[in-house]
C-alpha positions as CSV (number, residue, x, y, z in Angstrom):
1,M,-16.2,112.3,-43.4
2,K,-17.3,111.5,-46.9
3,K,-15.0,108.6,-46.9
4,D,-16.5,107.2,-43.7
5,F,-20.0,107.4,-45.1
6,Q,-19.0,105.7,-48.3
7,K,-17.3,102.9,-46.3
8,S,-20.3,102.4,-44.2
9,S,-22.6,102.2,-47.2
10,D,-20.3,99.6,-48.8
11,D,-20.5,97.5,-45.7
12,I,-24.3,97.6,-45.8
13,D,-24.3,96.6,-49.5
14,D,-22.0,93.6,-48.7
15,F,-24.3,92.5,-45.8
16,L,-27.4,92.6,-48.0
17,T,-25.7,90.7,-50.8
18,K,-24.6,87.9,-48.5
19,R,-28.1,87.6,-47.0
20,S,-29.7,87.4,-50.4
21,Q,-27.5,84.4,-51.4
22,P,-29.1,81.0,-50.9
23,V,-27.9,79.0,-47.8
24,P,-25.9,75.8,-49.0
25,K,-27.3,72.5,-47.8
26,P,-25.1,70.3,-45.6
27,K,-23.3,67.4,-47.4
28,G,-24.8,63.9,-46.9
29,D,-28.3,65.2,-46.3
30,D,-29.5,64.4,-49.9
31,T,-32.5,62.2,-48.7
32,T,-35.8,63.5,-49.5
33,L,-39.0,62.4,-47.8
34,P,-41.4,60.3,-50.1
35,K,-44.6,61.9,-50.9
36,A,-47.7,60.1,-49.4
37,K,-49.8,58.5,-52.0
38,E,-53.2,60.0,-52.3
39,P,-56.1,57.4,-51.9
40,E,-57.5,56.4,-55.2
41,A,-61.0,57.3,-55.7
42,R,-63.2,54.2,-56.1
43,T,-65.0,53.9,-59.3
44,P,-68.7,53.0,-59.3
45,A,-67.9,49.7,-61.1
46,K,-65.5,48.5,-58.4
47,A,-68.0,49.5,-55.7
48,Q,-70.7,47.4,-57.4
49,E,-68.3,44.4,-57.7
50,E,-67.4,44.5,-54.0
51,T,-71.0,44.6,-52.7
52,P,-72.4,41.0,-52.3
53,K,-75.0,40.0,-54.7
54,E,-78.2,38.6,-53.1
55,K,-79.2,35.1,-54.1
56,S,-82.5,34.4,-55.6
57,D,-85.1,32.1,-54.1
58,D,-84.4,29.4,-56.8
59,E,-80.7,29.4,-55.9
60,K,-81.5,29.1,-52.2
61,E,-83.9,26.3,-52.8
62,G,-81.4,24.5,-55.0
63,Q,-78.8,24.7,-52.3
64,I,-81.2,23.3,-49.7
65,K,-82.1,20.4,-52.0
66,A,-78.4,19.7,-52.6
67,A,-77.7,19.8,-48.9
68,R,-80.6,17.4,-48.2
69,T,-79.5,15.1,-51.0
70,S,-76.0,15.0,-49.6
71,R,-77.2,14.3,-46.1
72,A,-79.5,11.6,-47.4
73,Q,-76.6,10.0,-49.2
74,A,-74.4,10.2,-46.1
75,E,-77.1,8.6,-44.0
76,A,-77.6,5.9,-46.7
77,Y,-73.9,5.1,-46.7
78,H,-73.9,4.9,-42.9
79,D,-76.9,2.6,-42.9
80,V,-75.2,0.4,-45.5
81,A,-72.0,0.3,-43.4
82,V,-74.0,-0.7,-40.3
83,L,-75.8,-3.5,-42.2
84,R,-72.5,-4.8,-43.7
85,K,-71.0,-4.8,-40.2
86,K,-74.0,-6.8,-38.8
87,A,-73.8,-9.2,-41.7
88,H,-70.1,-9.7,-41.0
89,E,-70.7,-10.3,-37.3
90,H,-73.4,-12.9,-37.9
91,S,-71.3,-14.6,-40.6
92,H,-68.3,-14.8,-38.3
93,K,-70.5,-16.2,-35.5
94,A,-72.0,-18.7,-37.9
95,A,-68.5,-19.8,-38.9
96,K,-67.4,-20.3,-35.3
97,L,-70.6,-22.2,-34.5
98,Y,-70.1,-24.4,-37.5
99,H,-66.6,-25.2,-36.4
100,K,-67.9,-26.2,-33.0
101,Y,-70.5,-28.4,-34.7
102,K,-67.7,-30.2,-36.7
103,V,-65.6,-30.6,-33.6
104,N,-68.5,-32.2,-31.6
105,Q,-69.5,-34.3,-34.6
106,A,-66.0,-35.6,-34.8
107,K,-66.0,-36.4,-31.1
108,A,-69.3,-38.2,-31.4
109,Q,-68.0,-40.2,-34.3
110,K,-64.9,-41.1,-32.3
111,H,-66.9,-42.4,-29.4
112,F,-69.3,-44.2,-31.7
113,S,-66.4,-46.0,-33.3
114,R,-65.0,-47.0,-29.9
115,A,-68.4,-48.3,-28.9
116,V,-68.5,-50.4,-32.1
117,T,-65.0,-51.8,-31.4
118,L,-65.9,-52.6,-27.8
119,R,-69.1,-54.4,-28.9
120,E,-67.1,-56.5,-31.4
121,K,-64.6,-57.4,-28.7
122,S,-67.5,-58.3,-26.4
123,E,-69.0,-60.6,-29.0
124,E,-65.6,-62.3,-29.4
125,R,-65.5,-62.9,-25.7
126,Q,-69.0,-64.2,-25.7
127,A,-68.1,-66.6,-28.6
128,K,-65.1,-67.9,-26.5
129,A,-67.4,-68.3,-23.5
130,K,-69.8,-70.4,-25.6
131,E,-66.9,-72.6,-26.8
132,H,-65.9,-73.2,-23.2
133,R,-69.6,-74.0,-22.3
134,A,-69.6,-76.4,-25.2
135,S,-66.4,-78.1,-23.9
136,I,-68.0,-78.3,-20.4
137,K,-71.0,-80.2,-21.9
138,E,-68.7,-82.6,-23.6
139,Y,-66.8,-83.3,-20.4
140,E,-70.0,-83.6,-18.4
141,G,-71.1,-86.3,-21.0
142,E,-67.8,-88.1,-20.5
143,L,-68.2,-87.7,-16.7
144,A,-71.6,-89.4,-17.0
145,G,-70.0,-92.2,-19.0
146,A,-67.1,-92.5,-16.6
147,S,-69.2,-94.2,-14.1
148,E,-69.9,-96.9,-16.7
149,E,-66.1,-97.0,-17.5
150,K,-66.7,-95.6,-21.0
151,S,-64.2,-92.7,-20.7
152,D,-60.4,-92.8,-20.7
153,L,-60.2,-90.1,-18.0
154,S,-61.1,-90.6,-14.4
155,P,-64.0,-88.8,-12.8
156,E,-61.7,-86.6,-10.8
157,A,-59.8,-85.5,-14.0
158,L,-63.0,-84.8,-15.8
159,Q,-64.3,-82.7,-12.9
160,N,-61.1,-80.7,-12.9
161,K,-61.5,-80.2,-16.7
162,I,-65.1,-79.1,-16.2
163,A,-64.1,-76.7,-13.4
164,A,-61.2,-75.2,-15.5
165,Y,-63.6,-74.6,-18.5
166,E,-66.2,-73.1,-16.2
167,R,-63.6,-70.6,-14.9
168,K,-62.5,-69.8,-18.5
169,A,-66.1,-69.3,-19.6
170,A,-66.9,-67.1,-16.6
171,K,-63.9,-65.0,-17.3
172,Q,-64.8,-64.5,-20.9
173,E,-68.3,-63.7,-20.0
174,E,-67.1,-61.1,-17.5
175,L,-64.8,-59.6,-20.1
176,A,-67.7,-59.6,-22.5
177,R,-69.9,-57.7,-20.0
178,K,-67.1,-55.3,-19.3
179,K,-66.7,-54.5,-23.0
180,E,-70.4,-54.2,-23.3
181,R,-70.5,-51.6,-20.5
182,G,-67.7,-49.7,-22.1
183,A,-69.6,-49.7,-25.4
184,S,-72.7,-48.4,-23.7
185,L,-70.7,-45.5,-22.1
186,Q,-69.1,-44.7,-25.4
187,T,-72.5,-44.7,-27.1
188,E,-73.8,-42.4,-24.4
189,K,-70.9,-40.0,-24.9
190,A,-71.4,-40.2,-28.7
191,A,-75.1,-39.3,-28.2
192,K,-74.2,-36.3,-26.0
193,F,-71.7,-34.9,-28.5
194,R,-74.2,-35.5,-31.3
195,S,-76.8,-33.5,-29.4
196,R,-74.3,-30.7,-28.9
197,A,-73.4,-30.8,-32.6
198,A,-77.0,-30.5,-33.6
199,K,-77.5,-27.4,-31.4
200,F,-74.4,-25.7,-32.8
201,L,-75.5,-26.6,-36.3
202,E,-78.9,-25.1,-35.7
203,K,-77.4,-21.9,-34.3
204,S,-74.9,-21.7,-37.1
205,R,-77.7,-21.9,-39.7
206,L,-79.7,-19.2,-37.9
207,D,-76.7,-16.8,-37.8
208,D,-75.9,-17.6,-41.4
209,S,-79.5,-16.8,-42.3
210,E,-79.3,-13.4,-40.4
211,A,-76.0,-12.6,-42.3
212,R,-77.7,-13.3,-45.7
213,M,-80.6,-11.1,-44.7
214,F,-78.4,-8.1,-43.6
215,T,-76.4,-8.5,-46.8
216,K,-79.5,-8.5,-49.0
217,R,-80.8,-5.4,-47.2
218,A,-77.5,-3.6,-47.7
219,D,-77.4,-4.6,-51.4
220,N,-81.0,-3.3,-51.9
221,L,-80.1,0.0,-50.1
222,E,-77.1,0.5,-52.3
223,K,-79.2,-0.1,-55.5
224,A,-81.8,2.3,-54.3
225,G,-79.2,4.9,-53.6
């Protein structure tokens, strides 16, 4: 019985010894959870830096003046650009009108030259008609002397000569009148184109004057800015 009690007491000691030993951790579970960082306490200096600093009245007024100046400069640049654009438009229009003036002036000169040429031809025809009239007078004189047998040609031949020269003179006079009418028409056309040219020239000068005025205003505005 003593042996049984000693055996039971030994079993109890072994049980207590095993329980007091630390439990081994399983392999592969060596990871440890990271510790959460504690929030840093804000220092009074940082707190002062983060708080926005209120601007003084002088700084506010300076910003307002700078904004007004910037806006005024932008408006001035815009006005200068508008004036330059208007000057360019008027200058371009003046150039086109001046080109039309030159074209109409050239047409007027062409018609005037044709009128001069036609008048010269008309004068040539009139000169030939005068020569034929002079020949008619000569033959009429011979015809008057033919009755007295002072001419080598018969009265019938002289009358035929006179009739032929009259036809030639009438033809030259008709051609002269035709050339004169053509010259009058050409002169009329020349006058019409000259009138148009004068109008285009006047409009061109007005637009050129407007272009110079807008350019001057833009230059003065740039200098003032």
